[in-house]
Backbone as JSON, one array per atom type, in Angstrom:
{
  "sequence": "XXXXXXXXXXXXXXXXXXXXXXXXXXXXXXXXXXXXXXXXXXXXXXXXXXXXXXXXXXXXXXXXXXXXXXXXXXXXXXXXXXXXXXXXXXXXXXXXXXXXXXXXXXXXXXXXXXXXXXXXXXXXXXXXXXXXXXXXXXXXXXXXXXXXXXXXXXXXXXXXXXXXXXXXXXXXXXXXXXXXXXXXXXXXXXXXXXXXXXXXXXXXXX",
  "N": [[-29.36, -2.5, 1.55], [-31.62, -3.01, 4.11], [-35.06, -2.71, 4.94], [-36.73, -2.64, 7.92], [-39.81, -3.86, 8.88], [-42.44, -1.98, 10.51], [-42.88, -2.7, 13.97], [-45.42, -3.6, 15.84], [-46.64, -3.43, 19.26], [-48.37, -4.88, 22.07], [-48.86, -3.4, 24.35], [-48.87, -0.02, 25.58], [-46.03, 2.18, 25.3], [-42.4, 2.41, 25.04], [-41.08, 0.93, 22.07], [-38.98, -0.99, 22.14], [-36.66, -1.78, 24.7], [-33.66, 0.09, 25.4], [-31.48, -1.42, 26.08], [-30.36, -4.75, 26.79], [-31.47, -6.59, 29.62], [-29.41, -7.4, 32.41], [-28.03, -9.77, 34.6], [-26.31, -11.33, 37.34], [-24.84, -14.13, 39.06], [-22.86, -15.36, 41.7], [-20.59, -17.45, 43.49], [-17.9, -17.72, 44.6], [-16.48, -18.71, 46.76], [-17.39, -21.27, 47.21], [-16.45, -22.5, 45.04], [-17.93, -22.18, 42.76], [-18.45, -20.98, 39.54], [-18.84, -17.64, 38.31], [-21.94, -16.66, 37.02], [-23.38, -15.14, 34.26], [-26.2, -13.48, 33.07], [-28.03, -12.57, 30.2], [-30.92, -11.05, 29.21], [-33.62, -10.61, 26.97], [-36.61, -9.35, 25.68], [-38.91, -9.87, 22.94], [-41.0, -8.64, 20.27], [-44.2, -10.13, 19.65], [-44.88, -10.34, 16.99], [-42.61, -10.95, 15.54], [-41.92, -13.49, 16.24], [-41.91, -15.85, 14.72], [-39.73, -15.5, 13.02], [-37.65, -15.36, 14.89], [-37.8, -17.91, 16.03], [-37.2, -19.48, 13.8], [-34.53, -18.73, 13.28], [-33.23, -19.49, 15.59], [-31.85, -22.06, 16.01], [-29.33, -21.8, 14.6], [-28.28, -19.58, 15.9], [-27.99, -20.61, 18.49], [-26.13, -22.62, 17.97], [-23.81, -21.23, 17.06], [-23.19, -19.56, 19.29], [-22.84, -21.51, 21.18], [-20.36, -22.53, 20.6], [-18.75, -20.8, 21.91], [-19.15, -21.29, 24.53], [-21.55, -20.21, 25.5], [-24.71, -20.37, 26.77], [-28.0, -20.78, 25.48], [-31.4, -19.85, 25.71], [-34.68, -20.07, 24.65], [-37.71, -18.64, 25.21], [-40.7, -19.05, 24.15], [-43.28, -18.71, 25.05], [-43.28, -16.49, 26.76], [-42.12, -14.73, 25.05], [-39.25, -14.26, 25.05], [-35.71, -14.05, 25.11], [-32.78, -15.63, 26.35], [-29.43, -15.44, 27.26], [-26.69, -17.09, 28.72], [-23.63, -17.38, 30.53], [-20.65, -18.88, 31.89], [-18.07, -18.58, 31.46], [-15.16, -16.72, 31.73], [-13.0, -16.06, 30.24], [-13.35, -14.96, 27.78], [-14.37, -12.14, 27.65], [-15.02, -10.3, 25.7], [-16.59, -11.69, 23.87], [-18.85, -12.14, 25.44], [-19.76, -9.53, 25.7], [-20.4, -8.97, 23.04], [-22.37, -10.85, 22.64], [-24.43, -9.82, 24.12], [-25.0, -7.57, 22.58], [-25.86, -8.91, 20.32], [-28.35, -9.9, 21.14], [-29.78, -7.5, 21.15], [-29.9, -6.95, 18.41], [-31.27, -9.18, 17.31], [-33.74, -8.91, 18.59], [-34.72, -6.74, 17.32], [-35.45, -7.61, 14.88], [-33.39, -8.11, 13.06], [-31.95, -10.18, 10.64], [-30.57, -13.37, 11.55], [-28.42, -14.27, 10.04], [-27.08, -11.96, 9.37], [-26.81, -10.62, 11.84], [-25.21, -12.34, 13.37], [-22.7, -11.9, 12.43], [-21.28, -10.17, 14.05], [-20.27, -11.79, 15.93], [-18.9, -13.8, 14.52], [-17.22, -12.59, 12.62], [-14.08, -11.08, 12.55], [-13.28, -7.99, 14.19], [-15.76, -6.87, 13.74], [-18.51, -4.85, 14.45], [-21.47, -3.3, 15.91], [-23.97, -0.75, 15.51], [-26.68, 0.98, 16.94], [-28.77, 3.38, 16.01], [-30.86, 5.77, 17.06], [-33.57, 7.44, 15.6], [-35.88, 8.83, 16.12], [-38.79, 10.41, 14.99], [-37.85, 11.19, 12.6], [-37.26, 10.74, 9.12], [-35.15, 8.7, 7.24], [-33.66, 8.74, 4.14], [-33.99, 5.97, 1.98], [-32.45, 5.41, -0.31], [-30.24, 6.9, 0.23], [-29.21, 5.55, 2.44], [-28.47, 3.19, 1.19], [-26.39, 4.14, -0.35], [-24.62, 4.77, 1.68], [-24.07, 2.18, 2.59], [-22.56, 1.14, 0.48], [-20.33, 2.79, 0.59], [-19.19, 2.41, 3.09], [-18.88, -0.27, 3.69], [-20.68, -1.51, 5.37], [-23.51, -3.32, 6.66], [-26.8, -2.21, 6.56], [-29.78, -1.59, 8.31], [-33.12, -0.43, 8.66], [-35.85, 1.31, 10.32], [-38.67, 3.28, 10.2], [-39.82, 5.79, 12.45], [-42.98, 6.1, 14.24], [-46.32, 7.15, 15.21], [-48.69, 5.91, 17.43], [-51.84, 5.67, 18.78], [-51.33, 7.95, 20.27], [-48.83, 7.45, 21.28], [-45.36, 7.65, 20.91], [-43.25, 5.9, 18.8], [-40.0, 5.27, 18.45], [-37.98, 5.54, 15.52], [-35.24, 3.77, 13.98], [-31.83, 3.22, 12.93], [-29.82, 0.56, 12.06], [-26.52, -0.47, 11.95], [-24.06, -2.72, 10.8], [-20.77, -3.69, 10.87], [-17.32, -2.79, 10.06], [-15.5, -0.85, 12.52], [-14.61, 1.74, 11.75], [-16.29, 2.26, 9.6], [-18.79, 2.26, 10.87], [-18.59, 4.54, 12.42], [-18.75, 6.56, 10.5], [-21.32, 6.07, 9.48], [-22.97, 6.57, 11.73], [-22.46, 9.31, 12.21], [-23.36, 10.42, 9.81], [-26.1, 9.66, 9.71], [-27.1, 10.9, 12.01], [-26.8, 13.49, 11.26], [-28.63, 13.82, 9.28], [-31.09, 15.02, 9.76], [-30.41, 17.62, 9.91], [-29.24, 18.62, 7.66], [-29.18, 18.61, 4.02], [-29.49, 15.41, 2.48], [-27.86, 14.99, 0.22], [-25.58, 16.48, 0.65], [-24.52, 15.08, 2.78], [-23.86, 12.7, 1.49], [-21.72, 13.42, -0.15], [-19.91, 14.2, 1.86], [-19.59, 11.74, 3.15], [-18.35, 10.22, 1.12], [-15.92, 11.57, 0.87], [-14.86, 11.16, 3.44], [-14.61, 8.38, 3.42], [-12.72, 8.05, 1.38], [-10.53, 9.2, 2.62], [-10.12, 7.36, 4.69], [-9.39, 5.11, 3.17], [-7.01, 6.03, 2.08], [-5.5, 6.16, 4.39], [-5.28, 3.49, 5.02], [-3.63, 2.61, 2.99]],
  "CA": [[-29.95, -1.92, 2.75], [-32.91, -3.64, 4.4], [-36.01, -1.93, 5.72], [-37.42, -3.48, 8.89], [-41.21, -3.45, 9.0], [-42.83, -1.52, 11.85], [-43.19, -3.81, 14.87], [-46.34, -3.14, 16.88], [-46.67, -4.2, 20.49], [-49.72, -4.87, 22.6], [-49.03, -2.45, 25.44], [-48.24, 1.27, 25.3], [-44.67, 2.36, 25.83], [-41.36, 2.31, 24.03], [-41.15, -0.31, 21.31], [-38.01, -1.91, 22.69], [-35.75, -1.1, 25.61], [-32.4, 0.44, 24.77], [-30.45, -2.39, 26.41], [-30.83, -6.0, 27.36], [-31.24, -6.65, 31.06], [-28.27, -8.24, 32.75], [-27.91, -10.13, 36.01], [-25.24, -12.3, 37.54], [-24.76, -14.78, 40.36], [-21.53, -15.93, 41.91], [-20.28, -18.0, 44.81], [-16.53, -18.16, 44.36], [-15.96, -19.43, 47.92], [-17.78, -22.67, 47.07], [-15.9, -23.01, 43.79], [-18.89, -22.03, 41.67], [-18.09, -19.87, 38.67], [-19.83, -16.58, 38.14], [-22.85, -16.85, 35.88], [-23.91, -13.88, 33.78], [-27.39, -13.67, 32.24], [-28.55, -11.48, 29.38], [-32.31, -11.36, 28.88], [-34.25, -9.6, 26.1], [-37.91, -9.73, 25.12], [-39.1, -9.5, 21.54], [-42.43, -8.53, 19.92], [-44.82, -11.38, 19.18], [-44.99, -10.36, 15.53], [-41.4, -11.5, 14.91], [-41.56, -14.74, 16.9], [-41.62, -16.87, 13.71], [-38.36, -15.28, 12.56], [-36.74, -15.73, 15.99], [-37.83, -19.38, 16.15], [-36.49, -20.02, 12.63], [-33.1, -18.46, 13.37], [-32.67, -19.87, 16.88], [-30.85, -23.14, 15.98], [-28.01, -21.31, 14.19], [-27.82, -18.72, 16.99], [-27.57, -21.5, 19.58], [-24.93, -23.34, 17.54], [-22.67, -20.31, 17.03], [-22.84, -19.15, 20.65], [-22.39, -22.69, 21.92], [-18.92, -22.67, 20.36], [-18.07, -19.9, 22.85], [-19.65, -21.65, 25.88], [-22.69, -19.37, 25.89], [-25.96, -21.13, 26.71], [-29.12, -20.0, 24.93], [-32.73, -20.36, 26.03], [-35.75, -19.32, 23.98], [-39.01, -18.79, 25.88], [-41.7, -18.57, 23.19], [-44.5, -18.35, 25.76], [-43.12, -15.12, 27.25], [-41.41, -13.95, 24.02], [-38.04, -13.81, 25.72], [-34.45, -14.76, 24.82], [-31.82, -15.56, 27.46], [-28.07, -15.97, 27.08], [-25.96, -17.18, 29.99], [-22.28, -17.91, 30.38], [-19.82, -18.93, 33.09], [-16.69, -18.44, 31.03], [-14.7, -15.34, 31.85], [-11.81, -15.89, 29.43], [-13.7, -14.23, 26.57], [-15.34, -11.08, 27.99], [-15.44, -9.63, 24.47], [-17.7, -12.47, 23.31], [-20.02, -11.87, 26.27], [-20.25, -8.19, 25.32], [-21.02, -9.05, 21.71], [-23.59, -11.64, 22.76], [-25.46, -8.88, 24.58], [-25.37, -6.78, 21.41], [-26.6, -9.8, 19.44], [-29.74, -9.89, 21.6], [-30.38, -6.26, 20.68], [-30.16, -7.05, 16.98], [-32.31, -10.17, 17.07], [-35.03, -8.4, 19.08], [-35.15, -5.72, 16.38], [-35.76, -8.3, 13.63], [-32.26, -8.24, 12.14], [-31.75, -11.61, 10.36], [-29.43, -13.97, 12.23], [-27.29, -14.36, 9.12], [-26.34, -10.69, 9.45], [-26.52, -10.29, 13.24], [-24.14, -13.19, 13.89], [-21.39, -11.43, 11.95], [-20.54, -9.51, 15.13], [-19.61, -12.86, 16.66], [-18.06, -14.63, 13.65], [-16.28, -11.83, 11.79], [-13.17, -10.26, 13.37], [-13.39, -6.52, 14.12], [-17.11, -6.47, 13.32], [-19.28, -4.28, 15.55], [-22.79, -2.83, 15.48], [-24.47, 0.53, 16.04], [-28.12, 1.21, 16.86], [-28.89, 4.84, 16.02], [-32.28, 6.12, 17.15], [-33.86, 8.6, 14.74], [-37.15, 9.45, 16.48], [-39.76, 10.4, 13.89], [-37.18, 11.63, 11.37], [-37.16, 9.71, 8.09], [-33.87, 8.65, 6.55], [-33.87, 8.29, 2.77], [-33.45, 4.63, 1.77], [-31.39, 5.44, -1.32], [-29.07, 7.44, 0.91], [-28.65, 4.48, 3.25], [-27.8, 2.27, 0.26], [-25.12, 4.79, -0.68], [-23.75, 4.59, 2.85], [-23.63, 0.79, 2.61], [-21.5, 0.97, -0.5], [-19.15, 3.58, 0.94], [-18.64, 2.06, 4.4], [-18.79, -1.74, 3.84], [-21.56, -1.9, 6.47], [-24.89, -3.7, 6.39], [-27.65, -1.23, 7.23], [-31.2, -1.91, 8.43], [-33.79, 0.75, 9.19], [-37.29, 1.33, 10.54], [-39.14, 4.63, 10.46], [-40.62, 5.99, 13.65], [-44.39, 6.36, 13.99], [-47.12, 7.44, 16.39], [-49.89, 5.08, 17.49], [-52.62, 5.92, 20.0], [-50.69, 9.01, 21.03], [-47.52, 7.0, 21.77], [-44.3, 7.78, 19.89], [-42.34, 4.76, 18.68], [-38.83, 5.8, 17.76], [-37.35, 4.82, 14.43], [-33.82, 3.53, 14.22], [-30.98, 2.68, 11.88], [-28.84, -0.38, 12.6], [-25.4, -0.72, 11.05], [-23.17, -3.8, 11.21], [-19.58, -3.66, 10.04], [-16.08, -2.34, 10.72], [-15.69, 0.29, 13.4], [-14.45, 3.01, 11.04], [-17.5, 2.46, 8.81], [-19.89, 2.59, 11.79], [-18.42, 5.94, 12.82], [-19.26, 7.38, 9.4], [-22.77, 5.89, 9.4], [-23.6, 7.28, 12.85], [-22.36, 10.75, 12.0], [-24.19, 10.78, 8.67], [-27.51, 9.5, 10.05], [-27.45, 11.92, 12.99], [-26.81, 14.79, 10.58], [-29.65, 13.83, 8.23], [-32.18, 15.95, 10.08], [-29.88, 18.97, 9.97], [-28.78, 19.08, 6.35], [-29.67, 17.83, 2.89], [-28.75, 14.15, 2.33], [-26.85, 15.06, -0.84], [-24.34, 16.97, 1.27], [-23.99, 13.97, 3.57], [-23.27, 11.73, 0.57], [-20.39, 13.94, -0.51], [-19.08, 14.11, 3.06], [-19.28, 10.33, 3.37], [-17.39, 9.79, 0.11], [-14.62, 12.15, 1.23], [-14.37, 10.48, 4.64], [-14.2, 7.03, 3.02], [-11.47, 8.19, 0.63], [-9.48, 9.47, 3.6], [-9.85, 6.09, 5.36], [-8.68, 4.27, 2.23], [-5.65, 6.57, 2.0], [-4.79, 5.8, 5.61], [-4.97, 2.06, 4.94], [-2.5, 2.45, 2.08]],
  "C": [[-31.33, -2.52, 2.95], [-33.76, -2.72, 5.24], [-36.76, -2.89, 6.63], [-38.84, -2.96, 9.05], [-41.5, -2.94, 10.4], [-43.28, -2.7, 12.71], [-44.12, -3.31, 15.96], [-46.2, -3.97, 18.14], [-48.01, -3.97, 21.17], [-49.93, -3.84, 23.7], [-48.33, -1.16, 25.12], [-46.85, 1.34, 25.9], [-43.67, 2.25, 24.72], [-41.4, 0.95, 23.35], [-40.24, -1.37, 21.89], [-37.09, -1.15, 23.61], [-34.41, -0.91, 24.95], [-31.3, -0.56, 25.09], [-31.06, -3.64, 26.99], [-30.55, -6.0, 28.85], [-30.13, -7.66, 31.35], [-28.29, -8.53, 34.24], [-26.82, -11.17, 36.15], [-25.34, -12.9, 38.93], [-23.37, -15.36, 40.5], [-21.4, -16.44, 43.34], [-18.89, -18.61, 44.71], [-15.97, -18.96, 45.53], [-16.27, -20.92, 47.84], [-17.27, -23.26, 45.76], [-16.85, -22.93, 42.63], [-18.52, -20.81, 40.84], [-19.21, -18.86, 38.58], [-20.66, -16.84, 36.89], [-23.46, -15.49, 35.52], [-25.08, -14.18, 32.85], [-27.7, -12.39, 31.46], [-29.94, -11.89, 28.91], [-32.9, -10.24, 28.04], [-35.56, -10.14, 25.59], [-37.98, -9.28, 23.67], [-40.59, -9.46, 21.23], [-42.97, -9.84, 19.35], [-44.8, -11.47, 17.66], [-43.75, -10.94, 14.85], [-41.03, -12.87, 15.47], [-41.25, -15.85, 15.89], [-40.18, -16.74, 13.21], [-37.34, -15.7, 13.63], [-36.66, -17.25, 16.1], [-37.06, -20.03, 15.0], [-34.98, -19.88, 12.77], [-32.43, -19.03, 14.62], [-31.63, -21.0, 16.81], [-29.45, -22.67, 15.59], [-27.43, -20.39, 15.25], [-27.25, -19.58, 18.13], [-26.27, -22.22, 19.23], [-23.69, -22.45, 17.59], [-22.24, -19.91, 18.43], [-22.35, -20.32, 21.5], [-20.9, -22.93, 21.74], [-18.1, -21.8, 21.31], [-18.57, -20.11, 24.29], [-20.7, -20.68, 26.39], [-23.96, -20.19, 25.69], [-27.1, -20.22, 26.26], [-30.44, -20.67, 25.3], [-33.77, -19.45, 25.38], [-37.08, -19.66, 24.64], [-40.07, -18.2, 24.96], [-42.97, -18.12, 23.89], [-44.44, -16.9, 26.24], [-42.39, -14.22, 26.27], [-40.11, -13.37, 24.58], [-36.85, -14.69, 25.34], [-33.5, -14.57, 26.0], [-30.5, -16.18, 27.04], [-27.43, -16.03, 28.46], [-24.6, -17.8, 29.74], [-21.55, -17.91, 31.72], [-18.36, -18.72, 32.73], [-16.27, -16.98, 31.07], [-13.46, -15.06, 31.0], [-12.09, -15.07, 28.16], [-14.74, -13.15, 26.89], [-15.84, -10.35, 26.75], [-16.61, -10.36, 23.82], [-18.97, -12.24, 24.11], [-20.62, -10.52, 25.92], [-20.98, -8.24, 23.98], [-22.3, -9.87, 21.74], [-24.74, -10.75, 23.23], [-25.93, -8.01, 23.42], [-26.2, -7.63, 20.43], [-28.07, -9.87, 19.83], [-30.46, -8.65, 21.11], [-30.78, -6.36, 19.21], [-31.29, -8.02, 16.68], [-33.68, -9.66, 17.48], [-35.57, -7.3, 18.18], [-35.31, -6.29, 14.96], [-34.64, -8.25, 12.6], [-32.03, -9.73, 11.9], [-30.49, -12.14, 11.05], [-28.21, -14.06, 11.33], [-26.44, -13.1, 9.12], [-25.91, -10.39, 10.88], [-25.34, -11.08, 13.78], [-22.76, -12.8, 13.4], [-20.59, -10.76, 13.07], [-19.83, -10.53, 16.01], [-18.55, -13.54, 15.78], [-16.97, -13.87, 12.91], [-15.38, -10.97, 12.69], [-13.38, -8.77, 13.13], [-14.74, -6.05, 13.59], [-17.9, -6.02, 14.55], [-20.65, -3.86, 15.03], [-23.11, -1.5, 16.15], [-25.98, 0.55, 15.88], [-28.33, 2.7, 17.06], [-30.38, 5.19, 16.0], [-32.53, 7.44, 16.41], [-35.18, 9.29, 15.08], [-38.16, 9.3, 15.35], [-39.15, 10.88, 12.58], [-37.06, 10.46, 10.41], [-35.81, 9.83, 7.4], [-34.09, 8.03, 5.18], [-33.2, 6.94, 2.53], [-32.32, 4.6, 0.75], [-30.1, 5.98, -0.72], [-28.39, 6.37, 1.77], [-27.94, 3.45, 2.38], [-26.45, 2.83, -0.15], [-24.13, 4.62, 0.46], [-23.22, 3.16, 2.93], [-22.44, 0.58, 1.68], [-20.21, 1.67, -0.1], [-18.47, 3.1, 2.22], [-18.46, 0.57, 4.64], [-19.6, -2.22, 5.04], [-22.89, -2.41, 5.92], [-25.78, -2.77, 7.21], [-29.11, -1.67, 7.18], [-31.89, -0.7, 9.06], [-35.27, 0.5, 9.43], [-37.69, 2.75, 10.9], [-39.93, 4.68, 11.76], [-42.08, 6.28, 13.29], [-45.09, 6.64, 15.32], [-48.38, 6.59, 16.34], [-50.57, 5.3, 18.83], [-51.94, 6.95, 20.9], [-49.32, 8.66, 21.59], [-46.51, 7.06, 20.64], [-43.4, 6.55, 19.94], [-41.16, 5.21, 17.83], [-38.39, 4.9, 16.6], [-35.88, 4.6, 14.75], [-33.14, 3.07, 12.94], [-29.96, 1.78, 12.56], [-27.77, -0.6, 11.54], [-24.51, -1.8, 11.64], [-21.97, -3.8, 10.29], [-18.35, -3.2, 10.79], [-16.29, -1.04, 11.48], [-15.57, 1.62, 12.67], [-15.67, 3.32, 10.17], [-18.68, 2.86, 9.67], [-19.81, 4.04, 12.23], [-18.99, 6.88, 11.77], [-20.78, 7.3, 9.33], [-23.47, 6.67, 10.5], [-23.59, 8.78, 12.6], [-23.3, 11.2, 10.89], [-25.68, 10.72, 9.01], [-27.95, 10.59, 11.02], [-27.52, 13.3, 12.35], [-27.96, 14.93, 9.57], [-30.75, 14.85, 8.49], [-31.72, 17.4, 10.07], [-29.44, 19.52, 8.62], [-29.3, 18.17, 5.26], [-28.84, 16.56, 2.74], [-27.67, 14.17, 1.26], [-25.51, 15.53, -0.28], [-23.69, 15.86, 2.09], [-23.31, 12.93, 2.68], [-21.86, 12.15, 0.18], [-19.44, 13.82, 0.67], [-18.66, 12.67, 3.32], [-18.23, 9.83, 2.39], [-15.99, 10.32, 0.44], [-14.01, 11.46, 2.44], [-13.88, 9.08, 4.3], [-12.89, 7.06, 2.26], [-10.3, 8.41, 1.59], [-9.11, 8.18, 4.33], [-9.04, 5.15, 4.46], [-7.23, 4.71, 2.09], [-4.83, 6.17, 3.21], [-4.41, 4.32, 5.6], [-3.75, 1.81, 4.05], [-1.22, 2.91, 2.76]]
}
């Protein structure tokens, strides 16, 4: 389980928007394919990590005809595609922007593109703290990679914490339920519940 360092930003407001902006252009009458754009900004403090990971991101998405543009001056990432045969890849590319902008390493974030049946969840926790040892337990029980950042208050502005999970859908369901319940019950109870739920999933696979 990885802990993501707090990411400050220069202007007041939410740390990061809940979704990447999306726009599209089309002119089918002239034979021009529809172009879909996904744009996401990222905090300056992680620009070195984004720049380091960008070549592999561009290479992997290029295999699916998704163009990538990194604007370091405006701290902004843009994905665009004209291919409509793989709408699932376009959806996952949008999720990939969310992960990269929250400082998830590309080696982990790109699994949602490269690994079959791999999805991601971003669970906002507000100012509630989730025990790191508990998250490690969840990783072992659900086969998910989990990243977290605690919420904090700066200059009277609340910056929500979050937990990010990457892995199989059944594992993500358990992680979301467990994290959302953390503020309502003792983590030890959640650990037992998670173990029982995982055992049930294993029984179903058999």
